[in-house]
C-alpha positions in Angstrom: 0.0 -0.1 -0.1 3.0 2.2 0.7 4.3 1.4 -2.0 1.6 1.8 -4.4 1.3 5.7 -2.2 5.0 6.4 -3.2 5.0 5.3 -7.0 1.7 7.9 -7.3 3.6 10.7 -5.8 1.1 11.0 -3.0 1.6 13.3 0.2 0.4 12.3 3.4 1.4 10.8 7.1 1.5 7.0 8.0 1.6 6.2 11.2 2.7 3.2 13.2 3.5 1.5 16.6 5.8 -1.1 14.7 8.9 -0.3 14.9 10.1 -3.5 12.5 8.1 -0.9 9.9 10.3 2.1 10.2 12.8 0.1 8.4 10.2 1.4 4.8 11.3 4.8 4.8 14.6 3.5 3.7 13.3 2.5 0.7 11.6 5.2 0.1 14.2 7.1 0.3 14.2 10.6 -0.4 10.6 10.1 -0.9 10.2 9.0 2.6 11.7 10.2 5.8 11.1 8.4 9.4 9.8 11.6 11.9 8.2 10.8 15.8 6.8 12.5 18.7 8.1 12.8 22.2 5.9 12.3 25.0 6.3 13.4 28.9 4.1 11.4 31.6 3.0 13.6 34.7 1.2 11.1 37.0 -1.6 9.2 34.8 -1.3 11.3 32.1 0.6 11.8 29.3 1.4 14.7 27.4 3.0 15.5 23.7 4.6 18.2 22.3 3.2 17.7 18.6 6.5 19.1 17.4 7.9 16.8 14.5 11.8 15.5 14.7 13.5 13.9 12.3 13.5 10.2 13.2 12.6 7.2 14.9 11.1 7.5 18.2 14.2 6.2 21.0 12.2 5.2 24.1 8.9 4.3 23.5 5.8 4.6 25.7 3.9 1.3 26.0 5.0 0.3 29.0 4.9 3.7 31.1 1.3 3.5 30.1 0.2 -0.5 31.1 2.2 0.5 34.9 -0.6 4.1 35.4 -3.8 1.6 34.4 -2.2 -0.9 37.2 -0.9 -3.5 34.8 2.4 -5.6 36.5 4.8 -5.6 33.5 
């Protein structure tokens, strides 16, 4: 699907939580690139800065989110 969109000159965003999919951007360089938002957890609330930064996110938030709802991870 992504290849078809890129080949047709589409402009847009594709989001994922699957880090293995971030390798797709390398196949379409320079027509695609990985970017990410940063977040912070304050108590049980998560805040995003909504500022696009280059590259793949370095720190996941899934485990922190699970802990905030009481899951033992």
